[in-house]
MARVOBA-82156 format. One record per atom (N, C-alpha, C): residue in three letters; x, y, z. Coordinates in pm, whole numbers, padded with zeros to 5 digits, always signed. Layout:
% MARVOBA-82156
ALAXYZ/...
***
This chain:
% MARVOBA-82156
MET-11051+03665+03766/MET-10931+03674+03685/MET-10856+03800+03728/LYS-10729+03790+03742/LYS-10645+03902+03784/LYS-10526+03911+03691/ILE-10512+04022+03621/ILE-10398+04045+03529/ILE-10279+04086+03610/ILE-10162+04030+03579/ILE-10039+04064+03649/ILE-09932+04107+03551/GLY-09830+04174+03604/GLY-09715+04216+03526/GLY-09745+04329+03431/ASP-09677+04330+03317/ASP-09685+04442+03225/ASP-09793+04418+03117/ARG-09913+04386+03160/ARG-10024+04359+03069/ARG-10150+04437+03113/VAL-10241+04452+03019/VAL-10373+04508+03047/VAL-10475+04414+02986/LEU-10595+04412+03044/LEU-10708+04336+02990/LEU-10797+04435+02917/VAL-10831+04403+02791/VAL-10898+04497+02704/VAL-11028+04435+02653/GLU-11136+04516+02649/GLU-11263+04471+02589/GLU-11285+04548+02459/ARG-11366+04494+02376/ARG-11395+04559+02247/ARG-11471+04689+02270/VAL-11449+04781+02178/VAL-11522+04909+02182/VAL-11648+04898+02100/GLU-11638+04845+01983/GLU-11755+04822+01897/GLU-11728+04695+01818/LYS-11833+04623+01787/LYS-11814+04500+01709/LYS-11832+04530+01562/GLU-11718+04549+01492/GLU-11721+04573+01350/GLU-11651+04465+01272/GLN-11567+04389+01339/GLN-11494+04282+01275/GLN-11536+04149+01334/SER-11500+04041+01270/SER-11542+03910+01318/SER-11481+03876+01453/ASP-11362+03934+01484/ASP-11303+03905+01614/ASP-11355+03997+01722/GLY-11446+04091+01688/GLY-11510+04173+01788/GLY-11436+04300+01825/PHE-11319+04324+01769/PHE-11241+04443+01802/PHE-11243+04536+01681/GLU-11276+04661+01707/GLU-11286+04762+01600/GLU-11146+04791+01547/THR-11129+04792+01417/THR-11002+04825+01358/THR-10999+04972+01320/VAL-10878+05024+01304/VAL-10860+05165+01275/VAL-10840+05185+01125/ASP-10895+05293+01071/ASP-10900+05321+00927/ASP-10782+05272+00846/VAL-10675+05347+00847/VAL-10563+05317+00756/VAL-10485+05192+00795/LEU-10466+05176+00924/LEU-10386+05062+00969/LEU-10472+04942+01015/ASP-10590+04930+00955/ASP-10684+04831+01006/ASP-10636+04685+01002/ASP-10533+04660+00925/ASP-10479+04523+00925/ASP-10385+04499+01042/PHE-10340+04606+01108/PHE-10236+04589+01207/PHE-10273+04645+01346/VAL-10375+04730+01356/VAL-10406+04799+01481/VAL-10552+04775+01520/CYS-10575+04757+01652/CYS-10710+04745+01707/CYS-10734+04854+01810/LYS-10862+04878+01838/LYS-10902+04976+01940/LYS-10980+04903+02045/GLY-10952+04932+02170/GLY-11025+04867+02281/GLY-11022+04951+02405/ARG-11100+04909+02506/ARG-11110+04981+02633/ARG-11047+04894+02743/ILE-10962+04955+02824/ILE-10895+04882+02933/ILE-10998+04853+03042/VAL-11005+04726+03084/VAL-11093+04685+03193/VAL-11012+04647+03318/GLN-10882+04621+03300/GLN-10798+04587+03414/GLN-10653+04613+03379/VAL-10576+04670+03472/VAL-10434+04696+03453/VAL-10358+04596+03537/GLY-10251+04539+03483/GLY-10172+04440+03555/GLY-10117+04492+03686/GLU-10112+04401+03783/GLU-10058+04435+03915/GLU-09916+04378+03926/PRO-09833+04436+04014/PRO-09695+04388+04030/PRO-09693+04241+04064/ILE-09588+04175+04017/ILE-09565+04034+04050/ILE-09464+04033+04164/HIS-09500+03968+04275/HIS-09408+03958+04388/HIS-09336+03825+04378/ARG-09204+03835+04368/ARG-09116+03717+04361/ARG-09049+03697+04495/GLY-08984+03586+04514/GLY-08911+03561+04638/GLY-08795+03657+04657/TRP-08734+03655+04769/TRP-08616+03734+04804/TRP-08644+03885+04798/GLY-08768+03928+04820/GLY-08800+04069+04825/GLY-08805+04139+04690/MET-08802+04064+04580/MET-08805+04123+04448/MET-08947+04146+04401/THR-08972+04257+04334/THR-09104+04284+04278/THR-09084+04324+04133/VAL-09161+04261+04046/VAL-09159+04296+03903/VAL-09282+04378+03874/THR-09263+04495+03817/THR-09378+04584+03787/THR-09387+04612+03638/VAL-09486+04691+03601/VAL-09500+04730+03462/VAL-09377+04809+03421/ALA-09332+04786+03296/ALA-09214+04856+03241/ALA-09232+05006+03257/THR-09122+05075+03279/THR-09129+05218+03303/THR-09118+05298+03174/GLY-09092+05233+03062/GLY-09086+05306+02936/GLY-08951+05366+02909/LEU-08847+05323+02979/LEU-08715+05381+02959/LEU-08655+05322+02831/GLY-08678+05392+02721/GLY-08619+05352+02593/GLY-08701+05247+02516/GLN-08799+05183+02577/GLN-08873+05082+02503/GLN-09002+05136+02440/GLY-09040+05256+02473/GLY-09164+05312+02422/GLY-09286+05261+02493/ASP-09269+05193+02608/ASP-09384+05145+02684/ASP-09451+05259+02759/PRO-09581+05259+02765/PRO-09647+05363+02846/PRO-09617+05344+02993/GLU-09614+05450+03069/GLU-09595+05444+03214/GLU-09719+05382+03274/LYS-09707+05308+03382/LYS-09821+05248+03446/LYS-09922+05353+03493/ASP-09874+05472+03533/ASP-09963+05576+03578/ASP-10053+05626+03465/ASP-10009+05609+03339/ASP-10085+05656+03225/ASP-10198+05557+03191/LEU-10189+05434+03236/LEU-10284+05331+03204/LEU-10389+05322+03315/ALA-10515+05338+03279/ALA-10622+05333+03377/ALA-10742+05263+03320/VAL-10819+05199+03406/VAL-10942+05135+03366/VAL-11032+05240+03298/GLY-11083+05206+03182/GLY-11171+05297+03109/GLY-11099+05367+02995/ASN-10963+05371+02995/ASN-10891+05432+02883/ASN-10918+05352+02756/VAL-10934+05427+02647/VAL-10946+05364+02513/VAL-10805+05369+02453/ILE-10761+05253+02403/ILE-10624+05244+02350/ILE-10623+05189+02210/LEU-10514+05214+02139/LEU-10484+05148+02013/LEU-10372+05050+02047/PHE-10380+04927+01995/PHE-10279+04829+02023/PHE-10253+04741+01901/ALA-10138+04678+01898/ALA-10098+04591+01788/ALA-10194+04474+01779/LYS-10253+04455+01661/LYS-10353+04349+01641/LYS-10288+04210+01648/PHE-10175+04195+01584/PHE-10111+04065+01578/PHE-09977+04073+01655/SER-09969+04010+01768/SER-09848+04008+01848/SER-09849+03877+01926/PRO-09733+03817+01943/PRO-09729+03696+02026/PRO-09767+03724+02169/ASP-09762+03850+02211/ASP-09794+03886+02352/ASP-09941+03921+02369/THR-10022+03924+02262/THR-10165+03955+02268/THR-10241+03823+02260/GLN-10318+03796+02363/GLN-10394+03670+02368/GLN-10542+03696+02385/GLU-10623+03615+02320/GLU-10768+03626+02334/GLU-10812+03534+02449/VAL-10900+03585+02536/VAL-10955+03505+02643/VAL-11106+03530+02653/LYS-11175+03438+02712/LYS-11319+03452+02735/LYS-11341+03449+02885/VAL-11402+03558+02937/VAL-11430+03567+03080/VAL-11577+03602+03096/ASP-11651+03516+03166/ASP-11795+03536+03187/ASP-11869+03560+03057/GLY-11829+03488+02951/GLY-11895+03500+02822/GLY-11852+03616+02738/LYS-11764+03703+02789/LYS-11714+03817+02713/LYS-11582+03782+02645/GLU-11566+03825+02522/GLU-11440+03809+02452/GLU-11350+03926+02486/LEU-11235+03897+02549/LEU-11138+04000+02588/LEU-11003+03965+02533/LYS-10912+04060+02543/LYS-10773+04035+02501/LYS-10680+04081+02613/THR-10573+04004+02634/THR-10465+04053+02719/THR-10362+04113+02626/VAL-10318+04233+02659/VAL-10227+04308+02573/VAL-10106+04351+02656/ALA-09985+04322+02606/ALA-09865+04368+02672/ALA-09852+04520+02656/THR-09801+04588+02757/THR-09790+04734+02748/THR-09701+04775+02634/SER-09607+04690+02595/SER-09518+04726+02482/SER-09594+04724+02348/ASP-09711+04662+02343/ASP-09791+04659+02220/ASP-09896+04768+02216/ILE-09902+04854+02318/ILE-09992+04968+02319/ILE-09932+05080+02237/ILE-10005+05124+02136/ILE-09954+05226+02043/ILE-09994+05365+02090/ALA-10116+05382+02139/ALA-10164+05512+02181/ALA-10277+05499+02282/ILE-10289+05598+02367/ILE-10403+05614+02455/ILE-10487+05725+02401/LEU-10612+05695+02366/LEU-10698+05796+02301/LEU-10772+05881+02405/
***
């Protein structure tokens, strides 16, 4: 599996909730904590165009250089851009960079 575009693949940090992702104290209904296992790669389109991770110009998105495998992040728990996937028996989530709240 290869993540592309402005997304990261995240694994659970600790299993404290039924969905396997640790929630954060005060905002536990809205925020999850996870570890990045893969950062999206640029999408190559025709006519020499390349779509990359958002640069954060005004959207609050983290820069691609800030996102690295092994980083622990806080991200929006419920978002239409966050999807649950199962890879090799592991429960993972794909998270859009715009849904990343913090890098811990």
